[in-house]
C-alpha positions as CSV (number, residue, x, y, z in Angstrom):
1,M,-13.7,38.3,-19.6
2,T,-15.2,35.0,-18.0
3,Q,-14.7,31.6,-19.4
4,P,-17.9,29.9,-20.6
5,T,-16.8,26.6,-18.9
6,G,-14.8,28.0,-16.0
7,P,-15.1,28.5,-12.3
8,A,-17.0,31.3,-12.7
9,A,-19.3,30.4,-15.5
10,L,-20.1,27.1,-13.4
11,E,-21.0,29.3,-10.2
12,K,-23.1,31.5,-11.9
13,A,-25.4,28.7,-13.9
14,L,-25.8,27.0,-10.3
15,L,-26.9,30.2,-8.5
16,D,-29.2,31.2,-11.3
17,A,-30.4,27.9,-11.3
18,I,-31.4,28.1,-7.2
19,G,-32.8,31.6,-7.4
20,A,-35.4,30.4,-9.8
21,L,-36.5,27.7,-7.3
22,D,-39.6,28.2,-5.4
23,T,-38.8,31.0,-3.2
24,A,-42.1,31.0,-0.9
25,P,-41.4,31.6,2.8
26,V,-41.2,28.9,5.2
27,R,-44.6,28.6,7.0
28,A,-44.0,29.1,10.9
29,D,-46.4,26.4,11.7
30,V,-44.7,23.9,9.4
31,E,-41.5,22.0,11.3
32,A,-38.5,22.4,8.8
33,G,-38.1,19.1,6.6
34,Q,-41.6,17.6,7.6
35,Q,-42.5,17.6,3.9
36,S,-39.6,15.8,2.9
37,P,-38.3,12.3,2.5
38,L,-35.2,13.5,4.6
39,P,-35.2,15.9,7.8
40,G,-34.0,19.4,7.1
41,E,-31.0,19.1,9.5
42,T,-30.0,16.2,7.1
43,L,-30.2,18.0,3.9
44,W,-28.7,21.3,5.5
45,R,-25.7,19.2,6.5
46,I,-25.5,17.5,3.1
47,F,-25.9,20.9,1.4
48,D,-23.0,22.5,3.7
49,A,-20.7,19.7,2.7
50,Q,-21.2,19.9,-0.9
51,V,-20.8,23.6,-1.0
52,T,-17.9,23.4,1.3
53,S,-16.0,21.0,-1.4
54,R,-17.1,22.8,-3.9
55,H,-15.6,26.1,-2.8
56,L,-12.5,24.3,-1.7
57,D,-11.9,23.1,-5.4
58,V,-12.2,26.5,-6.8
59,V,-9.7,28.2,-4.4
60,A,-7.5,25.4,-5.0
61,R,-7.1,26.8,-8.7
62,E,-6.6,30.4,-7.0
63,L,-4.1,29.3,-4.7
64,Q,-2.2,27.6,-7.3
65,A,-2.5,30.7,-9.7
66,A,-1.0,32.5,-6.7
67,G,1.9,30.3,-6.1
68,R,0.7,28.9,-3.0
69,G,-1.1,25.7,-4.0
70,F,0.2,22.6,-5.5
71,Y,-2.9,20.6,-6.3
72,T,-6.0,20.9,-8.3
73,I,-7.8,17.5,-9.1
74,G,-11.0,18.3,-7.4
75,S,-14.4,16.8,-6.5
76,A,-16.6,19.2,-8.5
77,G,-19.8,17.3,-9.9
78,H,-19.2,14.5,-7.6
79,E,-20.4,16.2,-4.1
80,S,-23.3,13.8,-4.2
81,N,-20.9,11.6,-2.2
82,A,-21.6,13.8,0.8
83,A,-25.0,12.1,1.1
84,V,-23.2,8.4,1.0
85,A,-21.4,9.7,3.8
86,A,-24.6,11.4,5.8
87,A,-25.9,7.6,5.4
88,L,-22.7,6.0,7.1
89,R,-21.5,5.8,10.6
90,P,-18.2,8.1,11.1
91,T,-16.3,5.0,12.5
92,D,-16.9,3.1,9.5
93,P,-13.4,3.1,7.9
94,A,-13.0,4.9,4.4
95,L,-10.8,4.6,1.7
96,L,-11.6,7.4,-0.6
97,H,-11.1,8.4,-4.5
98,Y,-9.3,11.6,-5.0
99,R,-13.0,13.1,-6.1
100,S,-14.7,12.1,-2.6
101,G,-14.3,16.0,-1.2
102,G,-17.7,16.2,-0.4
103,F,-17.8,12.9,1.4
104,Y,-14.5,13.8,3.6
105,V,-16.5,17.1,4.7
106,A,-19.6,15.6,5.0
107,R,-17.7,12.7,7.3
108,A,-16.2,15.5,9.4
109,G,-19.2,17.4,10.1
110,Q,-20.3,14.0,12.1
111,V,-17.4,14.5,14.2
112,D,-17.3,16.9,17.0
113,G,-14.1,19.2,16.7
114,S,-13.1,18.4,13.3
115,T,-11.6,21.3,11.0
116,P,-12.2,20.0,7.3
117,V,-11.6,23.3,5.6
118,R,-8.3,23.8,7.3
119,D,-7.3,20.3,6.7
120,V,-8.0,20.5,3.2
121,L,-6.4,23.9,2.9
122,R,-3.6,22.9,4.4
123,S,-3.3,19.8,2.1
124,L,-3.6,21.7,-0.8
125,T,-0.9,23.9,0.1
126,G,1.8,21.4,1.3
127,A,1.5,22.7,4.9
128,A,3.8,21.0,7.3
129,D,1.3,21.0,10.0
130,E,-1.7,19.6,7.8
131,P,-3.0,16.8,10.1
132,I,-2.5,13.4,7.4
133,A,0.4,13.6,5.4
134,G,1.9,16.6,6.8
135,G,2.7,18.3,3.6
136,R,3.8,15.4,2.1
137,H,0.9,14.8,-0.5
138,K,-2.3,16.0,-0.9
139,V,-4.7,13.4,0.6
140,F,-8.1,12.9,2.3
141,G,-7.3,11.3,5.5
142,H,-8.1,11.3,9.6
143,P,-7.5,9.2,12.0
144,A,-10.3,10.7,13.9
145,L,-12.8,10.4,11.0
146,S,-11.4,6.5,10.1
147,V,-10.5,8.1,6.7
148,I,-7.1,6.0,5.5
149,P,-5.0,8.3,2.9
150,Q,-4.8,6.7,-0.2
151,T,-2.6,7.9,-3.1
152,S,-3.5,8.9,-6.8
153,T,-2.4,5.4,-8.2
154,I,-5.4,4.1,-10.1
155,A,-7.8,1.9,-7.9
156,S,-4.7,0.4,-6.1
157,H,-6.6,0.9,-2.8
158,L,-9.3,-1.3,-3.6
159,P,-7.0,-4.5,-2.6
160,R,-6.6,-3.1,0.7
161,A,-10.4,-2.2,1.1
162,V,-10.9,-5.8,0.2
163,G,-8.3,-7.1,2.8
164,L,-9.4,-4.9,5.3
165,A,-13.1,-5.8,5.1
166,V,-12.2,-9.8,5.4
167,A,-9.7,-9.4,7.7
168,L,-12.2,-7.5,10.7
169,H,-14.3,-10.6,11.6
170,R,-10.7,-12.5,11.8
171,A,-8.9,-10.1,13.9
172,R,-11.7,-10.0,16.2
173,R,-11.9,-13.5,16.4
174,L,-7.9,-13.8,17.3
175,G,-8.4,-11.1,19.7
176,A,-6.4,-8.3,18.1
177,D,-6.7,-4.8,19.1
178,V,-9.2,-3.9,16.4
179,P,-9.4,-0.2,15.5
180,W,-13.1,-1.0,14.6
181,P,-14.4,-3.2,17.3
182,D,-17.9,-2.8,16.2
183,P,-19.3,-6.0,14.7
184,D,-21.2,-4.8,12.2
185,T,-18.9,-2.1,10.7
186,L,-18.5,-1.8,7.3
187,V,-15.7,-0.7,5.1
188,V,-16.3,1.8,2.1
189,C,-14.2,2.2,-0.7
190,S,-15.0,4.9,-3.5
191,F,-13.4,5.0,-6.8
192,G,-14.3,6.2,-10.3
193,D,-16.1,4.5,-13.6
194,A,-12.7,4.4,-15.3
195,S,-10.7,3.0,-12.5
196,A,-13.3,0.4,-12.5
197,N,-11.5,-1.1,-15.5
198,H,-8.5,-1.6,-14.1
199,S,-7.0,-4.7,-13.6
200,T,-6.6,-4.0,-9.7
201,A,-10.0,-3.2,-9.6
202,A,-11.3,-6.4,-11.2
203,G,-9.0,-8.5,-9.1
204,A,-10.1,-6.8,-5.7
205,I,-14.1,-7.1,-6.7
206,N,-13.4,-10.7,-7.8
207,T,-11.8,-11.6,-4.4
208,A,-14.4,-10.0,-2.4
209,V,-17.2,-11.8,-4.4
210,N,-15.2,-15.1,-4.2
211,T,-14.7,-14.7,-0.3
212,A,-18.1,-14.2,0.6
213,F,-19.0,-17.0,-2.0
214,R,-17.6,-19.2,0.4
215,G,-19.4,-18.1,3.3
216,L,-16.5,-15.6,5.0
217,P,-18.0,-12.4,6.1
218,V,-16.9,-9.4,3.5
219,P,-18.8,-6.2,4.7
220,L,-17.4,-4.1,2.0
221,L,-19.3,-0.9,0.2
222,L,-17.9,-0.3,-2.7
223,V,-19.0,3.4,-4.2
224,C,-18.4,4.0,-8.2
225,E,-18.7,7.3,-8.7
226,D,-19.4,7.3,-12.5
227,N,-18.7,10.6,-14.2
228,G,-18.9,8.9,-17.7
229,L,-14.8,10.1,-18.2
230,G,-11.3,8.8,-17.5
231,I,-9.4,12.0,-18.0
232,S,-10.6,12.5,-21.8
233,V,-11.6,9.0,-22.6
234,P,-15.7,8.5,-22.4
235,T,-17.0,5.4,-20.5
236,P,-19.5,3.6,-22.8
237,S,-22.8,4.4,-21.7
238,G,-24.2,1.5,-19.4
239,W,-21.1,-0.3,-19.3
240,I,-20.8,0.3,-15.2
241,E,-24.4,-1.2,-14.8
242,T,-23.7,-3.9,-17.5
243,T,-20.1,-4.9,-15.8
244,Y,-21.6,-4.9,-12.1
245,G,-25.5,-4.6,-12.0
246,S,-26.5,-8.6,-12.3
247,R,-23.2,-10.1,-11.0
248,P,-23.8,-13.1,-8.8
249,G,-22.7,-12.5,-5.4
250,L,-22.1,-8.7,-5.4
251,A,-25.2,-6.7,-4.8
252,Y,-25.7,-4.0,-6.9
253,V,-27.5,-0.5,-6.0
254,A,-28.0,2.5,-7.9
255,A,-28.5,6.1,-7.5
256,D,-28.7,9.6,-9.5
257,G,-26.2,12.0,-8.0
258,T,-28.8,14.7,-8.4
259,D,-31.5,13.4,-6.2
260,T,-30.0,13.8,-2.9
261,A,-32.8,12.2,-1.2
262,G,-32.4,9.2,-3.3
263,T,-28.8,9.3,-3.2
264,Y,-29.3,8.7,0.9
265,R,-31.9,6.3,0.5
266,A,-29.6,4.1,-1.7
267,A,-26.6,4.4,0.2
268,A,-28.5,3.5,3.4
269,R,-30.0,0.5,1.9
270,A,-26.5,-0.6,0.5
271,A,-24.8,-0.2,3.7
272,H,-27.5,-1.9,5.6
273,L,-27.1,-4.9,3.1
274,A,-23.0,-4.8,3.6
275,R,-23.7,-4.7,7.6
276,T,-26.6,-7.3,8.1
277,E,-25.5,-9.6,5.6
278,Q,-21.6,-9.1,5.7
279,R,-21.1,-9.6,2.1
280,P,-19.8,-6.8,-0.8
281,V,-22.2,-4.3,-2.2
282,F,-21.7,-2.0,-5.5
283,L,-23.3,1.5,-5.1
284,H,-23.4,3.1,-8.6
285,L,-23.2,6.6,-7.7
286,R,-24.0,8.5,-11.4
287,T,-22.3,11.9,-11.1
288,V,-20.9,14.6,-13.6
289,R,-17.6,15.9,-13.7
290,Y,-16.8,20.2,-14.0
291,L,-13.9,22.0,-14.2
292,G,-12.2,19.1,-16.1
293,H,-10.1,16.4,-15.0
294,A,-7.3,18.8,-13.1
295,G,-6.6,23.0,-13.2
296,S,-4.0,21.7,-15.9
297,D,-6.7,19.9,-18.0
298,A,-7.8,21.8,-21.3
299,E,-11.4,20.0,-21.1
300,I,-12.6,22.0,-24.0
301,S,-10.1,20.1,-26.4
302,Y,-11.9,16.8,-26.0
303,R,-15.5,18.3,-24.9
304,T,-17.9,20.8,-26.5
305,T,-18.9,23.7,-24.7
306,T,-22.4,22.8,-24.9
307,G,-21.6,19.3,-23.6
308,I,-19.5,20.8,-20.6
309,T,-22.6,23.4,-20.0
310,D,-25.5,21.1,-20.3
311,D,-23.9,19.0,-17.3
312,Y,-24.7,22.3,-15.3
313,R,-28.3,21.2,-14.8
314,H,-27.3,17.9,-13.3
315,D,-25.4,19.9,-10.4
316,P,-25.7,17.7,-7.2
317,I,-25.6,21.1,-5.1
318,L,-28.7,22.3,-7.2
319,G,-30.5,19.2,-6.2
320,T,-29.8,19.5,-2.8
321,A,-31.0,23.2,-2.9
322,A,-34.3,22.4,-4.7
323,E,-35.1,19.4,-2.0
324,L,-34.5,22.0,0.9
325,V,-37.1,24.2,-0.8
326,R,-39.5,21.2,-1.6
327,A,-39.0,20.4,2.0
328,G,-40.0,23.9,3.2
329,A,-36.6,24.1,5.1
330,A,-35.3,27.2,3.0
331,T,-36.1,29.5,0.0
332,G,-33.9,29.7,-2.7
333,A,-32.5,33.3,-1.9
334,Q,-31.7,31.5,1.5
335,T,-29.5,28.8,0.3
336,V,-27.8,31.2,-2.3
337,E,-27.1,33.2,0.8
338,R,-25.7,29.7,2.8
339,Y,-23.7,29.2,-0.3
340,R,-22.2,32.8,-0.4
341,R,-21.5,32.6,3.7
342,L,-19.6,29.0,3.2
343,R,-17.5,30.8,0.5
344,A,-16.5,33.9,3.3
345,D,-15.8,31.1,5.7
346,V,-13.4,29.2,3.3
347,D,-11.6,32.6,2.5
348,A,-11.2,33.4,6.2
349,A,-9.7,30.1,6.5
350,V,-7.3,30.9,3.7
351,D,-6.3,34.3,5.4
352,D,-5.1,32.3,8.5
353,L,-3.5,29.3,6.5
354,D,0.2,28.8,8.2
355,S,2.5,28.8,5.2
356,R,5.3,26.8,6.5
357,T,6.3,23.9,4.7
358,L,8.7,20.9,5.0
359,S,12.1,22.3,5.4
360,S,14.6,19.4,5.3
361,A,15.2,16.0,3.9
362,A,15.2,14.6,7.6
363,E,12.2,16.2,8.4
364,I,10.3,14.5,5.2
365,V,11.6,11.4,5.4
366,A,10.9,11.1,9.5
367,P,7.5,9.2,9.1
368,L,8.7,6.9,6.3
369,S,10.0,3.8,8.2
370,P,10.6,4.7,11.8
371,R,13.1,2.5,13.6
372,T,13.1,1.7,17.4
373,P,16.0,-1.1,17.4
374,D,15.9,-1.4,21.0
375,R,12.0,-2.4,21.1
376,V,12.2,-4.5,18.1
377,A,15.3,-6.6,19.7
378,D,12.8,-7.0,22.9
379,T,10.3,-8.3,21.1
380,A,12.2,-10.4,18.8
381,A,13.6,-12.1,22.2
382,A,10.0,-12.9,22.9
383,L,9.5,-14.8,19.7
384,R,12.6,-17.0,20.1
385,P,11.5,-20.9,20.4
386,A,12.2,-22.7,23.2
387,G,14.7,-25.5,24.2
388,D,17.5,-26.2,22.0
389,R,17.3,-26.6,18.2
390,A,18.9,-29.2,16.1
391,P,21.2,-27.9,12.9
392,A,18.6,-27.4,10.5
393,T,18.1,-26.3,6.7
394,L,17.0,-23.0,5.5
395,A,13.4,-24.5,4.9
396,E,13.1,-26.2,8.1
397,S,14.3,-23.1,10.3
398,I,11.6,-20.9,8.2
399,N,9.1,-23.4,9.0
400,T,10.1,-23.6,12.7
401,S,9.9,-19.7,13.2
402,L,7.0,-19.4,11.7
403,A,5.3,-22.0,14.3
404,G,7.1,-20.4,17.2
405,A,5.5,-16.8,15.9
406,L,2.0,-18.2,15.3
407,D,2.5,-19.9,18.8
408,T,3.6,-16.5,20.8
409,D,1.2,-14.1,18.7
410,R,-2.3,-14.6,17.8
411,R,-2.1,-11.8,15.5
412,V,0.4,-13.5,13.2
413,V,-1.4,-15.1,10.4
414,V,0.2,-16.8,7.4
415,F,-1.2,-17.1,4.3
416,G,-0.8,-17.3,0.1
417,E,-1.4,-19.4,-2.8
418,D,-0.9,-23.4,-1.6
419,V,0.5,-22.6,1.8
420,A,-2.0,-24.5,4.0
421,R,-3.0,-27.7,3.0
422,K,-0.1,-28.4,0.8
423,G,2.4,-26.6,3.0
424,G,3.8,-24.5,0.0
425,V,5.1,-25.3,-3.3
426,Y,8.5,-26.4,-1.0
427,G,7.0,-27.8,1.5
428,V,8.3,-24.6,3.9
429,T,4.8,-24.2,5.5
430,R,4.0,-27.8,5.7
431,G,1.8,-28.6,9.0
432,L,1.3,-25.2,10.3
433,A,-2.3,-25.2,9.1
434,R,-3.1,-28.5,10.9
435,R,-1.3,-27.1,14.2
436,F,-2.7,-23.7,14.5
437,G,-5.9,-23.8,12.3
438,Q,-7.2,-22.4,9.0
439,A,-7.9,-19.0,10.8
440,R,-4.4,-18.9,11.3
441,V,-2.9,-20.4,8.2
442,F,-4.9,-20.1,5.1
443,D,-5.0,-20.5,1.1
444,T,-5.9,-17.6,-0.9
445,L,-6.9,-17.0,-4.8
446,L,-4.4,-17.0,-7.3
447,D,-3.8,-13.2,-7.2
448,E,-0.8,-11.3,-6.1
449,Q,-2.3,-8.2,-5.8
450,S,-5.3,-9.8,-3.8
451,I,-3.0,-11.4,-1.4
452,L,-0.7,-8.2,-0.7
453,G,-4.2,-6.6,-0.5
454,L,-5.2,-9.1,2.2
455,G,-2.2,-8.3,4.0
456,L,-2.6,-4.5,4.0
457,G,-5.9,-4.6,5.3
458,A,-5.3,-7.4,7.7
459,G,-2.4,-5.1,9.1
460,L,-4.7,-2.3,9.6
461,A,-7.1,-4.5,11.2
462,G,-4.5,-5.3,14.1
463,L,-3.0,-8.3,12.7
464,L,0.6,-9.1,12.2
465,P,0.3,-10.7,8.5
466,V,2.8,-12.9,6.6
467,P,1.6,-13.2,3.0
468,E,3.6,-15.6,0.7
469,I,4.4,-14.9,-2.9
470,Q,5.0,-18.0,-4.5
471,Y,7.7,-17.1,-6.8
472,L,9.8,-13.4,-7.2
473,A,8.7,-13.2,-10.7
474,Y,5.1,-13.4,-9.6
475,L,5.4,-10.3,-7.3
476,H,6.4,-8.0,-10.7
477,N,2.3,-7.7,-11.5
478,A,2.0,-6.5,-8.0
479,E,4.5,-4.8,-6.9
480,D,2.6,-1.3,-6.7
481,Q,1.1,-3.1,-3.6
482,L,4.3,-2.7,-2.0
483,R,5.5,0.8,-3.6
484,G,2.2,2.8,-3.9
485,E,0.4,1.3,-0.9
486,A,2.3,-0.5,1.6
487,A,5.5,1.1,2.0
488,S,3.8,4.8,1.4
489,L,1.0,4.5,4.0
490,S,3.2,5.4,7.2
491,F,4.8,8.4,4.9
492,F,1.5,9.6,3.9
493,S,0.2,9.5,7.4
494,R,2.7,10.6,9.4
495,A,2.7,7.3,11.1
496,Q,-0.8,7.8,12.2
497,Y,-1.8,4.5,10.0
498,R,0.4,1.6,9.9
499,N,0.4,-1.8,7.8
500,P,2.8,-4.0,9.3
501,L,3.6,-6.5,6.8
502,V,6.5,-9.4,6.3
503,V,6.1,-10.7,2.7
504,R,7.9,-13.9,2.0
505,V,8.9,-14.3,-1.4
506,A,10.7,-17.4,-2.6
507,G,13.3,-16.3,-5.6
508,L,16.8,-15.7,-7.0
509,A,18.0,-18.7,-9.3
510,Y,20.4,-22.0,-9.4
511,Q,16.9,-24.3,-9.3
512,R,18.3,-27.6,-10.6
513,G,16.0,-29.8,-12.6
514,F,13.4,-26.9,-12.9
515,G,13.8,-23.5,-14.2
516,G,12.9,-20.9,-16.8
517,H,12.7,-17.1,-15.8
518,F,9.5,-17.3,-13.7
519,H,11.1,-19.9,-11.4
520,N,14.7,-18.4,-11.3
521,D,14.3,-14.8,-11.0
522,N,17.2,-12.8,-10.0
523,G,15.7,-8.9,-10.3
524,V,15.5,-7.6,-7.0
525,A,16.4,-3.9,-7.9
526,V,12.2,-3.4,-7.9
527,L,12.4,-4.1,-4.3
528,R,15.7,-2.2,-3.1
529,D,14.1,0.8,-5.0
530,I,11.2,1.4,-2.9
531,P,11.5,3.8,0.0
532,G,11.3,2.5,3.1
533,L,10.7,-1.0,2.3
534,V,13.2,-3.4,4.5
535,V,14.5,-6.5,2.1
536,A,15.9,-9.3,4.1
537,C,17.8,-12.2,2.4
538,P,19.1,-15.1,4.8
539,A,21.3,-17.7,3.0
540,R,21.3,-20.4,5.9
541,G,19.0,-21.7,8.5
542,D,19.9,-20.0,11.8
543,D,19.9,-16.2,10.1
544,A,16.7,-17.2,8.4
545,A,15.3,-17.7,11.8
546,A,16.8,-14.8,13.7
547,M,16.3,-12.3,10.7
548,L,12.4,-13.6,10.3
549,R,12.0,-12.8,13.8
550,T,13.3,-9.2,13.6
551,C,11.1,-8.6,10.6
552,L,8.1,-9.7,12.7
553,A,9.2,-7.6,15.7
554,A,9.7,-4.5,13.4
555,G,6.1,-4.9,11.9
556,S,4.8,-5.3,15.1
557,V,6.9,-2.5,17.0
558,D,7.1,0.4,14.0
559,G,4.7,-0.9,11.4
560,T,7.8,-2.1,9.5
561,V,6.8,-3.6,5.5
562,S,9.4,-6.1,5.2
563,A,10.0,-8.6,1.8
564,F,11.6,-11.7,2.9
565,L,13.6,-12.9,0.0
566,E,14.0,-16.6,0.5
567,P,16.8,-18.4,-1.9
568,I,14.8,-21.3,-3.3
569,A,18.1,-23.5,-4.4
570,L,18.9,-23.2,-0.7
571,Y,16.1,-24.2,0.8
572,H,16.7,-28.1,1.2
573,T,20.5,-27.9,0.8
574,R,22.3,-29.5,3.8
575,D,25.9,-29.8,2.6
576,L,28.5,-27.2,2.0
577,H,31.6,-28.7,0.7
578,E,31.1,-32.3,0.3
579,D,27.6,-34.7,0.1
580,G,27.3,-35.5,3.4
581,D,29.2,-33.3,5.5
582,G,25.9,-31.4,6.6
583,G,27.9,-28.4,6.4
584,W,24.9,-25.8,5.5
585,L,23.0,-26.9,8.1
586,A,22.8,-24.4,11.1
587,A,21.0,-24.2,14.5
588,D,18.6,-21.3,15.8
589,A,20.5,-20.1,18.7
590,G,17.9,-17.6,19.5
591,H,19.8,-14.8,18.3
592,H,18.1,-11.5,17.0
593,V,19.7,-9.9,13.8
594,P,19.5,-6.3,13.5
595,I,18.2,-4.9,10.4
596,G,21.2,-3.5,8.4
597,R,24.0,-5.9,10.2
598,A,25.8,-8.3,7.8
599,R,27.8,-11.6,9.3
600,R,31.1,-12.5,8.7
601,Y,32.9,-15.5,7.7
602,G,36.2,-16.1,8.1
603,D,39.4,-13.7,8.6
604,G,41.3,-13.7,6.1
605,A,43.5,-11.0,5.2
606,D,43.9,-10.9,1.4
607,V,40.4,-10.2,-0.2
608,T,37.0,-9.5,1.4
609,V,34.0,-11.2,-0.8
610,V,30.6,-8.8,-0.2
611,T,28.1,-11.0,-1.2
612,F,24.4,-12.6,-0.4
613,G,22.1,-15.5,-1.1
614,N,23.5,-18.0,-2.8
615,G,26.5,-16.6,-3.2
616,V,27.3,-16.8,0.2
617,R,27.3,-20.6,-0.2
618,M,29.6,-20.3,-3.3
619,S,31.7,-17.8,-1.9
620,L,32.3,-20.1,1.2
621,R,33.2,-22.7,-1.2
622,V,35.9,-20.8,-3.2
623,A,37.4,-19.5,0.1
624,R,38.4,-22.9,1.2
625,R,40.4,-23.8,-2.2
626,L,41.8,-20.4,-2.4
627,A,43.3,-21.2,1.4
628,A,44.9,-24.8,0.1
629,R,45.6,-23.3,-3.5
630,A,49.2,-24.7,-4.9
631,A,50.0,-21.5,-6.1
632,G,49.9,-19.6,-2.9
633,P,47.3,-19.2,-0.5
634,V,44.9,-16.6,-0.7
635,G,43.0,-15.1,2.6
636,V,39.4,-14.6,1.9
637,R,36.9,-13.5,4.4
638,V,33.4,-13.6,3.2
639,L,30.5,-10.8,4.3
640,D,27.2,-12.1,3.8
641,L,25.1,-8.7,3.3
642,R,21.9,-10.5,4.7
643,W,19.7,-7.1,4.4
644,L,19.9,-5.9,0.7
645,A,18.0,-2.9,2.2
646,P,19.2,-1.2,4.1
647,L,22.6,-2.2,3.0
648,P,25.0,-2.6,6.1
649,V,27.1,0.2,4.8
650,E,28.8,0.2,8.4
651,D,30.0,-3.6,7.9
652,I,30.8,-3.1,4.4
653,L,33.5,-0.6,5.0
654,R,34.7,-2.1,8.1
655,E,35.7,-5.4,6.4
656,A,36.7,-3.7,3.1
657,N,39.4,-1.7,5.1
658,A,40.3,-5.0,6.7
659,T,41.7,-6.6,3.7
660,G,42.4,-3.3,1.3
661,R,40.3,-5.3,-1.6
662,V,36.9,-6.1,-2.3
663,L,35.3,-8.7,-4.7
664,V,31.3,-8.0,-5.0
665,A,29.8,-11.3,-5.7
666,D,26.6,-10.2,-7.1
667,E,24.3,-13.1,-8.1
668,T,21.7,-10.9,-9.4
669,R,21.9,-9.2,-12.9
670,H,24.9,-6.7,-13.6
671,A,22.5,-3.9,-14.3
672,G,20.5,-2.9,-11.6
673,G,22.0,-5.5,-9.6
674,V,22.7,-5.1,-5.8
675,G,26.4,-4.9,-6.4
676,E,25.7,-1.9,-7.7
677,G,24.9,-0.2,-4.5
678,V,27.6,-1.9,-2.8
679,V,30.4,-0.4,-4.9
680,T,28.6,3.0,-4.6
681,A,28.7,2.7,-1.0
682,L,32.5,2.2,-0.9
683,V,33.1,5.2,-3.3
684,E,31.2,7.3,-1.8
685,A,33.0,6.7,1.6
686,G,36.0,7.3,0.3
687,F,37.5,3.9,0.0
688,D,41.0,3.8,-2.2
689,G,41.4,0.0,-2.3
690,P,40.5,-2.3,-5.6
691,V,37.2,-3.3,-6.2
692,R,35.9,-6.0,-8.5
693,R,32.4,-7.1,-9.5
694,V,31.5,-10.2,-10.8
695,S,27.6,-10.5,-11.5
696,S,25.1,-12.5,-13.5
697,T,24.4,-11.5,-17.1
698,D,21.7,-9.0,-18.2
699,S,19.7,-11.9,-19.5
700,F,16.6,-13.7,-18.1
701,V,17.4,-17.0,-16.9
702,P,16.6,-19.8,-19.4
703,L,15.8,-23.7,-18.9
704,G,18.1,-26.3,-17.9
705,T,21.8,-26.1,-18.1
706,A,21.8,-23.1,-20.3
707,A,21.3,-20.8,-17.2
708,Q,25.1,-21.7,-16.1
709,H,26.3,-19.5,-18.8
710,V,24.0,-16.5,-17.6
711,L,24.5,-17.2,-14.0
712,L,27.4,-16.0,-11.6
713,S,29.6,-19.1,-11.2
714,E,32.0,-20.4,-8.4
715,H,34.8,-20.1,-11.4
716,E,34.2,-16.5,-11.9
717,I,34.2,-15.6,-8.1
718,E,37.7,-17.3,-7.9
719,T,39.3,-15.8,-11.0
720,A,38.2,-12.6,-9.7
721,A,39.4,-13.2,-6.1
722,V,43.2,-14.4,-7.5
723,Q,43.5,-11.5,-9.5
724,L,42.6,-9.0,-6.9
725,A,44.9,-10.8,-4.6
726,E,47.8,-10.4,-7.0
727,K,47.1,-6.6,-7.6
728,E,49.5,-4.7,-5.9
């Protein structure tokens, strides 16, 4: 029995309505399309893309029912976006909403040799030979179509789209190898009406408008596909127009998805504005949604049957068929015949599907974070400073290294809140803007999602971005830009798209005279949990310089995404043991530090202290006291991890075996701290010596001297080291 709201009912309503159109034959003396605002050829291309997308949505459910498919969030009802694609160039980079199937098929129709049906079917079935994600996820993407793949995180792709639109002009000025070199290229980004309410979307659109307000180019076409529903939650009628229809600095163009010619004209007008005026344009595309949110969605539980079937008369495919008939380009019967023939083409492609899926963990993670260490080493060497360098603090070394990178590679851009004119809250970027100009070193809005989005877009545009997040605590509200967007792009595109990124983050604790948990944040687990993300944490100036060069080189060569975690309390530290000894200053020797290699201090034979960040300085101070201990010296070697992800497991094991006793001095919190990974690595490798771990308390960091009660102390390190050394 046919369900009144299922795929069969939807198809019957559509074909019945098409069959009822004027079926007068096309006159031989009238050129196809002469009576229409759009040429018949254009209408047929749009119709074919719409119908193909609809058939793919239905087949997705059939494949899932047969145990062959894994994804059923479809584009049914949104196929008017095919007309948007037809109004754009196939070279305009596109970041597509998951209901933009019509757009994707129409874009493919503009590029010779494309196989959109096969591509989408392979994506639905997780086929290993699918051309963009290779069976890792169902995404719309293809480098030949300038479609950049996006995950399903709501609105997370908007900051990247804004960043790309902002970066294109800057990248061309700086001579970068821009994949989209045409000066009037625009970036198109589609999303739903529910997504428009997300803080990520609001922040991204605000950034686009604010940037354009400053007089900078922002060639961005925002396409809001408004079907009035966020899964089951209705969007109030008129909300999108009220919110975005009269916003200063944001051009607004509306289109009814049932009017194919009108949608095409509206999209063309919006694109013209974005291209010629280099500013953001909001295209409000009114659509309907058929077949629920996804195959598992019981739409009838929150919508009436009448409400669902009433939407059938707003079918965008019906609108295009009617346009074809009005244009004299076809009869209703001919469009029905074309509809059925396109389904036969899809079925034939299903029969030819390669069912091989990804077959091993190694195959799956291959594009996650590619590593070519020899090439990275060569590139890092080219970034080393000329001449001898005097011993410097951590902050001075980072500043000098950034200057060297800016001087050597014009693709490098440094930006963030307060980094340019002020030179950063702690002066780390002081003088760089004056030396290299506002095109290379610039201030941004106070919005971490947008700062990271600018970096993601700049990387796509061919630049090598170094955004700064002012404090680690400020990163947490924008972390999905790293997890859902930055780290996943290579994975979901088989490394065909990359966003090289070195995110500088001031963090960790122990600041004196300034505190609170927003300025003393020791929670780094959120970074270590992101697959493929490199987390660097230098403790001294020489390592900071070398590791920063490594991260920049890895970004340039492999598209690596790195979080460069800078211990705030060590920025301006000069002394190690006594005031004035200058023992924490270090000269940049121009060395290269491979990702995942630790640094050893000393060769004590009794205890190996594994630590990082502030813990390195504390442990070295403890080591000297223990070496001179009146009750009997304790020989300590200190291993600075330097890289928190990936951990330097080989070095940890070597130094652990050298003494047979390991103390993990972990300044992060006990639960979820870095030390958990170190201890796990030792256990998994079969290390059978005694292991102790001292860490900070599971607490936010309070103000002032109260912080001493929850943060790891030198006394705790010293006590634990002595107990370990005395352990038989």
